[in-house]
PDB file as gemmi writes it, atoms N, CA and C in Angstrom:
CRYST1    1.000    1.000    1.000  90.00  90.00  90.00 P 1                      
ATOM      1  N   MET A   1       0.841  -1.183   0.000  1.00  0.00           N  
ATOM      2  CA  MET A   1       0.000   0.000   0.000  1.00  0.00           C  
ATOM      3  C   MET A   1       0.882   1.241   0.000  1.00  0.00           C  
ATOM      4  N   ASN A   2       0.512   2.237  -0.775  1.00  0.00           N  
ATOM      5  CA  ASN A   2       1.279   3.477  -0.833  1.00  0.00           C  
ATOM      6  C   ASN A   2       1.128   4.261   0.458  1.00  0.00           C  
ATOM      7  N   GLN A   3       2.184   4.959   0.836  1.00  0.00           N  
ATOM      8  CA  GLN A   3       2.162   5.790   2.036  1.00  0.00           C  
ATOM      9  C   GLN A   3       1.969   7.245   1.618  1.00  0.00           C  
ATOM     10  N   PRO A   4       1.169   8.012   2.360  1.00  0.00           N  
ATOM     11  CA  PRO A   4       1.007   9.426   2.023  1.00  0.00           C  
ATOM     12  C   PRO A   4       2.327  10.173   2.173  1.00  0.00           C  
ATOM     13  N   ALA A   5       2.595  11.052   1.253  1.00  0.00           N  
ATOM     14  CA  ALA A   5       3.779  11.895   1.337  1.00  0.00           C  
ATOM     15  C   ALA A   5       3.497  13.021   2.309  1.00  0.00           C  
ATOM     16  N   SER A   6       4.441  13.317   3.158  1.00  0.00           N  
ATOM     17  CA  SER A   6       4.213  14.341   4.170  1.00  0.00           C  
ATOM     18  C   SER A   6       4.211  15.744   3.591  1.00  0.00           C  
ATOM     19  N   THR A   7       4.747  15.924   2.366  1.00  0.00           N  
ATOM     20  CA  THR A   7       4.872  17.263   1.807  1.00  0.00           C  
ATOM     21  C   THR A   7       3.797  17.582   0.779  1.00  0.00           C  
ATOM     22  N   SER A   8       2.869  16.649   0.510  1.00  0.00           N  
ATOM     23  CA  SER A   8       1.842  16.928  -0.484  1.00  0.00           C  
ATOM     24  C   SER A   8       0.677  15.975  -0.280  1.00  0.00           C  
ATOM     25  N   ASN A   9      -0.305  16.103  -1.153  1.00  0.00           N  
ATOM     26  CA  ASN A   9      -1.442  15.195  -1.117  1.00  0.00           C  
ATOM     27  C   ASN A   9      -1.211  13.986  -2.008  1.00  0.00           C  
ATOM     28  N   LYS A  10      -0.077  13.875  -2.608  1.00  0.00           N  
ATOM     29  CA  LYS A  10       0.235  12.765  -3.495  1.00  0.00           C  
ATOM     30  C   LYS A  10       0.791  11.601  -2.678  1.00  0.00           C  
ATOM     31  N   TYR A  11       0.900  10.448  -3.307  1.00  0.00           N  
ATOM     32  CA  TYR A  11       1.437   9.267  -2.644  1.00  0.00           C  
ATOM     33  C   TYR A  11       2.799   8.918  -3.208  1.00  0.00           C  
ATOM     34  N   ILE A  12       3.636   8.357  -2.368  1.00  0.00           N  
ATOM     35  CA  ILE A  12       4.968   7.933  -2.779  1.00  0.00           C  
ATOM     36  C   ILE A  12       4.878   6.489  -3.246  1.00  0.00           C  
ATOM     37  N   PRO A  13       5.252   6.206  -4.506  1.00  0.00           N  
ATOM     38  CA  PRO A  13       5.232   4.819  -4.961  1.00  0.00           C  
ATOM     39  C   PRO A  13       6.157   3.958  -4.104  1.00  0.00           C  
ATOM     40  N   PRO A  14       5.788   2.701  -3.881  1.00  0.00           N  
ATOM     41  CA  PRO A  14       6.603   1.824  -3.028  1.00  0.00           C  
ATOM     42  C   PRO A  14       8.058   1.720  -3.490  1.00  0.00           C  
ATOM     43  N   GLN A  15       8.306   1.813  -4.786  1.00  0.00           N  
ATOM     44  CA  GLN A  15       9.674   1.718  -5.296  1.00  0.00           C  
ATOM     45  C   GLN A  15      10.565   2.826  -4.731  1.00  0.00           C  
ATOM     46  N   LEU A  16       9.978   3.974  -4.431  1.00  0.00           N  
ATOM     47  CA  LEU A  16      10.761   5.103  -3.925  1.00  0.00           C  
ATOM     48  C   LEU A  16      11.053   5.006  -2.438  1.00  0.00           C  
ATOM     49  N   VAL A  17      10.405   4.094  -1.747  1.00  0.00           N  
ATOM     50  CA  VAL A  17      10.586   3.956  -0.311  1.00  0.00           C  
ATOM     51  C   VAL A  17      11.749   3.016   0.008  1.00  0.00           C  
ATOM     52  N   SER A  18      12.303   2.370  -0.979  1.00  0.00           N  
ATOM     53  CA  SER A  18      13.382   1.404  -0.758  1.00  0.00           C  
ATOM     54  C   SER A  18      14.645   2.077  -0.207  1.00  0.00           C  
ATOM     55  N   ASP A  19      15.443   1.303   0.519  1.00  0.00           N  
ATOM     56  CA  ASP A  19      16.721   1.806   1.029  1.00  0.00           C  
ATOM     57  C   ASP A  19      17.628   2.259  -0.107  1.00  0.00           C  
ATOM     58  N   TYR A  20      17.506   1.604  -1.247  1.00  0.00           N  
ATOM     59  CA  TYR A  20      18.310   1.890  -2.429  1.00  0.00           C  
ATOM     60  C   TYR A  20      18.203   3.365  -2.837  1.00  0.00           C  
ATOM     61  N   LEU A  21      17.030   3.957  -2.645  1.00  0.00           N  
ATOM     62  CA  LEU A  21      16.788   5.346  -3.053  1.00  0.00           C  
ATOM     63  C   LEU A  21      16.615   6.294  -1.873  1.00  0.00           C  
ATOM     64  N   ARG A  22      16.856   5.804  -0.666  1.00  0.00           N  
ATOM     65  CA  ARG A  22      16.533   6.573   0.541  1.00  0.00           C  
ATOM     66  C   ARG A  22      17.174   7.960   0.575  1.00  0.00           C  
ATOM     67  N   GLN A  23      18.478   8.060   0.384  1.00  0.00           N  
ATOM     68  CA  GLN A  23      19.140   9.360   0.524  1.00  0.00           C  
ATOM     69  C   GLN A  23      18.664  10.354  -0.528  1.00  0.00           C  
ATOM     70  N   ILE A  24      18.483   9.892  -1.742  1.00  0.00           N  
ATOM     71  CA  ILE A  24      17.995  10.770  -2.814  1.00  0.00           C  
ATOM     72  C   ILE A  24      16.590  11.256  -2.489  1.00  0.00           C  
ATOM     73  N   ARG A  25      15.729  10.335  -2.071  1.00  0.00           N  
ATOM     74  CA  ARG A  25      14.345  10.677  -1.730  1.00  0.00           C  
ATOM     75  C   ARG A  25      14.295  11.671  -0.570  1.00  0.00           C  
ATOM     76  N   ARG A  26      15.071  11.411   0.472  1.00  0.00           N  
ATOM     77  CA  ARG A  26      15.044  12.291   1.646  1.00  0.00           C  
ATOM     78  C   ARG A  26      15.516  13.703   1.310  1.00  0.00           C  
ATOM     79  N   ASN A  27      16.579  13.803   0.534  1.00  0.00           N  
ATOM     80  CA  ASN A  27      17.060  15.126   0.131  1.00  0.00           C  
ATOM     81  C   ASN A  27      16.011  15.856  -0.706  1.00  0.00           C  
ATOM     82  N   HIS A  28      15.396  15.142  -1.628  1.00  0.00           N  
ATOM     83  CA  HIS A  28      14.397  15.751  -2.499  1.00  0.00           C  
ATOM     84  C   HIS A  28      13.176  16.203  -1.695  1.00  0.00           C  
ATOM     85  N   LEU A  29      12.679  15.344  -0.806  1.00  0.00           N  
ATOM     86  CA  LEU A  29      11.513  15.717  -0.002  1.00  0.00           C  
ATOM     87  C   LEU A  29      11.809  16.872   0.956  1.00  0.00           C  
ATOM     88  N   LEU A  30      13.025  16.922   1.475  1.00  0.00           N  
ATOM     89  CA  LEU A  30      13.402  18.048   2.326  1.00  0.00           C  
ATOM     90  C   LEU A  30      13.316  19.357   1.540  1.00  0.00           C  
ATOM     91  N   GLY A  31      13.860  19.365   0.342  1.00  0.00           N  
ATOM     92  CA  GLY A  31      13.808  20.568  -0.487  1.00  0.00           C  
ATOM     93  C   GLY A  31      12.391  20.961  -0.851  1.00  0.00           C  
ATOM     94  N   LEU A  32      11.558  19.975  -1.216  1.00  0.00           N  
ATOM     95  CA  LEU A  32      10.161  20.281  -1.544  1.00  0.00           C  
ATOM     96  C   LEU A  32       9.424  20.836  -0.330  1.00  0.00           C  
ATOM     97  N   SER A  33       9.712  20.314   0.838  1.00  0.00           N  
ATOM     98  CA  SER A  33       9.104  20.810   2.068  1.00  0.00           C  
ATOM     99  C   SER A  33       9.522  22.254   2.343  1.00  0.00           C  
ATOM    100  N   MET A  34      10.792  22.556   2.090  1.00  0.00           N  
ATOM    101  CA  MET A  34      11.274  23.929   2.299  1.00  0.00           C  
ATOM    102  C   MET A  34      10.575  24.907   1.361  1.00  0.00           C  
ATOM    103  N   VAL A  35      10.305  24.485   0.130  1.00  0.00           N  
ATOM    104  CA  VAL A  35       9.567  25.336  -0.814  1.00  0.00           C  
ATOM    105  C   VAL A  35       8.138  25.514  -0.319  1.00  0.00           C  
ATOM    106  N   LYS A  36       7.513  24.416   0.079  1.00  0.00           N  
ATOM    107  CA  LYS A  36       6.124  24.472   0.561  1.00  0.00           C  
ATOM    108  C   LYS A  36       5.986  25.394   1.766  1.00  0.00           C  
ATOM    109  N   ASN A  37       6.990  25.400   2.643  1.00  0.00           N  
ATOM    110  CA  ASN A  37       6.956  26.241   3.848  1.00  0.00           C  
ATOM    111  C   ASN A  37       7.486  27.645   3.612  1.00  0.00           C  
ATOM    112  N   ASN A  38       7.728  27.983   2.347  1.00  0.00           N  
ATOM    113  CA  ASN A  38       8.225  29.311   1.961  1.00  0.00           C  
ATOM    114  C   ASN A  38       9.575  29.653   2.576  1.00  0.00           C  
ATOM    115  N   ASP A  39      10.369  28.628   2.887  1.00  0.00           N  
ATOM    116  CA  ASP A  39      11.728  28.875   3.365  1.00  0.00           C  
ATOM    117  C   ASP A  39      12.643  29.256   2.209  1.00  0.00           C  
ATOM    118  N   ILE A  40      12.354  28.714   1.038  1.00  0.00           N  
ATOM    119  CA  ILE A  40      13.101  29.019  -0.183  1.00  0.00           C  
ATOM    120  C   ILE A  40      12.102  29.108  -1.331  1.00  0.00           C  
ATOM    121  N   ASP A  41      12.502  29.767  -2.421  1.00  0.00           N  
ATOM    122  CA  ASP A  41      11.605  29.924  -3.567  1.00  0.00           C  
ATOM    123  C   ASP A  41      11.635  28.728  -4.516  1.00  0.00           C  
ATOM    124  N   LYS A  42      12.795  28.115  -4.668  1.00  0.00           N  
ATOM    125  CA  LYS A  42      12.944  27.016  -5.616  1.00  0.00           C  
ATOM    126  C   LYS A  42      14.003  26.058  -5.083  1.00  0.00           C  
ATOM    127  N   PHE A  43      13.842  24.789  -5.396  1.00  0.00           N  
ATOM    128  CA  PHE A  43      14.803  23.785  -4.967  1.00  0.00           C  
ATOM    129  C   PHE A  43      15.180  22.909  -6.146  1.00  0.00           C  
ATOM    130  N   ILE A  44      16.471  22.681  -6.305  1.00  0.00           N  
ATOM    131  CA  ILE A  44      16.995  21.736  -7.290  1.00  0.00           C  
ATOM    132  C   ILE A  44      17.838  20.738  -6.514  1.00  0.00           C  
ATOM    133  N   SER A  45      17.525  19.461  -6.672  1.00  0.00           N  
ATOM    134  CA  SER A  45      18.240  18.411  -5.960  1.00  0.00           C  
ATOM    135  C   SER A  45      19.442  17.977  -6.793  1.00  0.00           C  
ATOM    136  N   ALA A  46      20.618  18.339  -6.332  1.00  0.00           N  
ATOM    137  CA  ALA A  46      21.859  17.983  -7.024  1.00  0.00           C  
ATOM    138  C   ALA A  46      22.668  17.055  -6.122  1.00  0.00           C  
ATOM    139  N   THR A  47      22.902  15.847  -6.593  1.00  0.00           N  
ATOM    140  CA  THR A  47      23.678  14.865  -5.845  1.00  0.00           C  
ATOM    141  C   THR A  47      25.077  14.802  -6.442  1.00  0.00           C  
ATOM    142  N   LEU A  48      26.082  15.144  -5.648  1.00  0.00           N  
ATOM    143  CA  LEU A  48      27.474  15.067  -6.091  1.00  0.00           C  
ATOM    144  C   LEU A  48      28.056  13.742  -5.619  1.00  0.00           C  
ATOM    145  N   TYR A  49      28.690  13.018  -6.531  1.00  0.00           N  
ATOM    146  CA  TYR A  49      29.250  11.718  -6.183  1.00  0.00           C  
ATOM    147  C   TYR A  49      30.466  11.435  -7.064  1.00  0.00           C  
ATOM    148  N   PRO A  50      31.386  10.613  -6.577  1.00  0.00           N  
ATOM    149  CA  PRO A  50      32.595  10.324  -7.353  1.00  0.00           C  
ATOM    150  C   PRO A  50      32.283   9.505  -8.606  1.00  0.00           C  
ATOM    151  N   SER A  51      32.974   9.813  -9.686  1.00  0.00           N  
ATOM    152  CA  SER A  51      32.794   9.013 -10.898  1.00  0.00           C  
ATOM    153  C   SER A  51      33.153   7.569 -10.572  1.00  0.00           C  
ATOM    154  N   GLY A  52      32.448   6.662 -11.164  1.00  0.00           N  
ATOM    155  CA  GLY A  52      32.662   5.258 -10.874  1.00  0.00           C  
ATOM    156  C   GLY A  52      31.760   4.731  -9.772  1.00  0.00           C  
ATOM    157  N   ASN A  53      30.978   5.608  -9.125  1.00  0.00           N  
ATOM    158  CA  ASN A  53      30.045   5.183  -8.086  1.00  0.00           C  
ATOM    159  C   ASN A  53      28.776   4.687  -8.777  1.00  0.00           C  
ATOM    160  N   ASP A  54      28.725   3.393  -9.023  1.00  0.00           N  
ATOM    161  CA  ASP A  54      27.601   2.816  -9.753  1.00  0.00           C  
ATOM    162  C   ASP A  54      26.278   2.964  -9.014  1.00  0.00           C  
ATOM    163  N   HIS A  55      26.327   2.941  -7.678  1.00  0.00           N  
ATOM    164  CA  HIS A  55      25.084   3.064  -6.915  1.00  0.00           C  
ATOM    165  C   HIS A  55      24.345   4.343  -7.271  1.00  0.00           C  
ATOM    166  N   PHE A  56      25.003   5.484  -7.138  1.00  0.00           N  
ATOM    167  CA  PHE A  56      24.306   6.746  -7.408  1.00  0.00           C  
ATOM    168  C   PHE A  56      24.002   6.925  -8.882  1.00  0.00           C  
ATOM    169  N   GLN A  57      24.849   6.449  -9.742  1.00  0.00           N  
ATOM    170  CA  GLN A  57      24.567   6.561 -11.175  1.00  0.00           C  
ATOM    171  C   GLN A  57      23.235   5.878 -11.504  1.00  0.00           C  
ATOM    172  N   HIS A  58      23.042   4.670 -10.999  1.00  0.00           N  
ATOM    173  CA  HIS A  58      21.811   3.931 -11.287  1.00  0.00           C  
ATOM    174  C   HIS A  58      20.642   4.417 -10.435  1.00  0.00           C  
ATOM    175  N   ALA A  59      20.895   4.721  -9.171  1.00  0.00           N  
ATOM    176  CA  ALA A  59      19.817   5.138  -8.274  1.00  0.00           C  
ATOM    177  C   ALA A  59      19.189   6.461  -8.720  1.00  0.00           C  
ATOM    178  N   LEU A  60      20.004   7.411  -9.153  1.00  0.00           N  
ATOM    179  CA  LEU A  60      19.447   8.681  -9.623  1.00  0.00           C  
ATOM    180  C   LEU A  60      18.578   8.483 -10.855  1.00  0.00           C  
ATOM    181  N   SER A  61      19.035   7.660 -11.755  1.00  0.00           N  
ATOM    182  CA  SER A  61      18.253   7.360 -12.955  1.00  0.00           C  
ATOM    183  C   SER A  61      16.936   6.690 -12.584  1.00  0.00           C  
ATOM    184  N   ASP A  62      16.993   5.725 -11.687  1.00  0.00           N  
ATOM    185  CA  ASP A  62      15.772   5.043 -11.234  1.00  0.00           C  
ATOM    186  C   ASP A  62      14.826   6.015 -10.549  1.00  0.00           C  
ATOM    187  N   TYR A  63      15.351   6.854  -9.654  1.00  0.00           N  
ATOM    188  CA  TYR A  63      14.520   7.807  -8.923  1.00  0.00           C  
ATOM    189  C   TYR A  63      13.817   8.753  -9.893  1.00  0.00           C  
ATOM    190  N   ARG A  64      14.576   9.310 -10.810  1.00  0.00           N  
ATOM    191  CA  ARG A  64      14.002  10.248 -11.779  1.00  0.00           C  
ATOM    192  C   ARG A  64      12.919   9.597 -12.633  1.00  0.00           C  
ATOM    193  N   SER A  65      13.073   8.317 -12.932  1.00  0.00           N  
ATOM    194  CA  SER A  65      12.090   7.634 -13.782  1.00  0.00           C  
ATOM    195  C   SER A  65      10.719   7.534 -13.105  1.00  0.00           C  
ATOM    196  N   HIS A  66      10.668   7.668 -11.784  1.00  0.00           N  
ATOM    197  CA  HIS A  66       9.404   7.610 -11.064  1.00  0.00           C  
ATOM    198  C   HIS A  66       8.759   8.980 -10.886  1.00  0.00           C  
ATOM    199  N   LEU A  67       9.463  10.022 -11.269  1.00  0.00           N  
ATOM    200  CA  LEU A  67       8.929  11.377 -11.115  1.00  0.00           C  
ATOM    201  C   LEU A  67       8.128  11.793 -12.345  1.00  0.00           C  
ATOM    202  N   HIS A  68       7.222  12.711 -12.133  1.00  0.00           N  
ATOM    203  CA  HIS A  68       6.503  13.324 -13.254  1.00  0.00           C  
ATOM    204  C   HIS A  68       7.540  14.008 -14.140  1.00  0.00           C  
ATOM    205  N   PRO A  69       7.365  13.968 -15.461  1.00  0.00           N  
ATOM    206  CA  PRO A  69       8.356  14.587 -16.356  1.00  0.00           C  
ATOM    207  C   PRO A  69       8.703  16.042 -15.997  1.00  0.00           C  
ATOM    208  N   SER A  70       7.739  16.791 -15.508  1.00  0.00           N  
ATOM    209  CA  SER A  70       8.023  18.192 -15.162  1.00  0.00           C  
ATOM    210  C   SER A  70       8.930  18.314 -13.940  1.00  0.00           C  
ATOM    211  N   ALA A  71       8.998  17.283 -13.108  1.00  0.00           N  
ATOM    212  CA  ALA A  71       9.835  17.308 -11.900  1.00  0.00           C  
ATOM    213  C   ALA A  71      11.227  16.742 -12.150  1.00  0.00           C  
ATOM    214  N   GLN A  72      11.408  16.006 -13.229  1.00  0.00           N  
ATOM    215  CA  GLN A  72      12.688  15.357 -13.497  1.00  0.00           C  
ATOM    216  C   GLN A  72      13.821  16.357 -13.705  1.00  0.00           C  
ATOM    217  N   LYS A  73      13.513  17.517 -14.237  1.00  0.00           N  
ATOM    218  CA  LYS A  73      14.551  18.518 -14.523  1.00  0.00           C  
ATOM    219  C   LYS A  73      15.170  19.097 -13.251  1.00  0.00           C  
ATOM    220  N   ASP A  74      14.523  18.919 -12.108  1.00  0.00           N  
ATOM    221  CA  ASP A  74      15.020  19.471 -10.850  1.00  0.00           C  
ATOM    222  C   ASP A  74      15.766  18.452  -9.988  1.00  0.00           C  
ATOM    223  N   VAL A  75      16.032  17.283 -10.538  1.00  0.00           N  
ATOM    224  CA  VAL A  75      16.781  16.232  -9.813  1.00  0.00           C  
ATOM    225  C   VAL A  75      17.878  15.716 -10.743  1.00  0.00           C  
ATOM    226  N   PHE A  76      19.107  15.902 -10.334  1.00  0.00           N  
ATOM    227  CA  PHE A  76      20.197  15.423 -11.188  1.00  0.00           C  
ATOM    228  C   PHE A  76      21.421  15.095 -10.366  1.00  0.00           C  
ATOM    229  N   GLY A  77      22.365  14.420 -10.993  1.00  0.00           N  
ATOM    230  CA  GLY A  77      23.613  14.077 -10.354  1.00  0.00           C  
ATOM    231  C   GLY A  77      24.788  14.668 -11.101  1.00  0.00           C  
ATOM    232  N   CYS A  78      25.864  14.829 -10.395  1.00  0.00           N  
ATOM    233  CA  CYS A  78      27.085  15.372 -10.975  1.00  0.00           C  
ATOM    234  C   CYS A  78      28.260  14.626 -10.371  1.00  0.00           C  
ATOM    235  N   THR A  79      29.170  14.174 -11.213  1.00  0.00           N  
ATOM    236  CA  THR A  79      30.331  13.433 -10.715  1.00  0.00           C  
ATOM    237  C   THR A  79      31.539  14.346 -10.598  1.00  0.00           C  
ATOM    238  N   PHE A  80      32.484  13.902  -9.798  1.00  0.00           N  
ATOM    239  CA  PHE A  80      33.768  14.615  -9.683  1.00  0.00           C  
ATOM    240  C   PHE A  80      34.883  13.637  -9.784  1.00  0.00           C  
TER     241      PHE A  80                                                      
END                                                                             
């Protein structure tokens, strides 16, 4: 069963609740909550990770695939 998202009236798909995507999801929801509470005007979730880190390379792609197309542009990764 889907769990209600604390930052909206939408539901979080079960795939996004996995440990595999936990850090990405938590960072993204924190930013969305800050926008909702008028702490900031806009939030872009940028995950910095070392090149060769297969976990984040695949996890970011998986996470973005579950987002509405209009939200995908605000979640990305960058390697160093």
